[in-house]
C-alpha angles and dihedrals in degrees: 000000000000111000107200094189114127100187138064111243127210129194110262125166108194143126124282126184131201104223132216107249095225108035098027090228120143112259103173131019123217133173122233120225098186138001140207135165086261099052148299143266105239132194119200146155088238128082110218126187126255107256095028111139125201143147118269138190112206123192110234096175134343106307092358118108139173122211121208143150109250138191129209107242099177143353131209118191141057115306088227089063092123092053096044099042092238124135129248125205119217136183111220127191125210105234099172113028120158119239094247093051091046090054092048090052092047090051090048092050092048092050093050103035113118 
């Protein structure tokens, strides 16, 4: 099996918000399951479509956040998740992550890697 992942991932359960593009206010709340400089595994009650792009704010530590543009790479779960109350799991890729935020994630991953 060819694993095309380029980054080490670490378990990280934290809040992640999908932001309104104009106001920067949080519109939807997700929960991360793991994190890497390349993206995150996210669990949510919303079913988003592969290819969707949006701004996110991810909690790295209490009162410490990173902001990035993200893209949904894959989704697992029923498309009717919102209606049924079930949860979907999504892989999101950071497509626009500032250099400072990237360094902070890399430092976080190094500190938490097994």
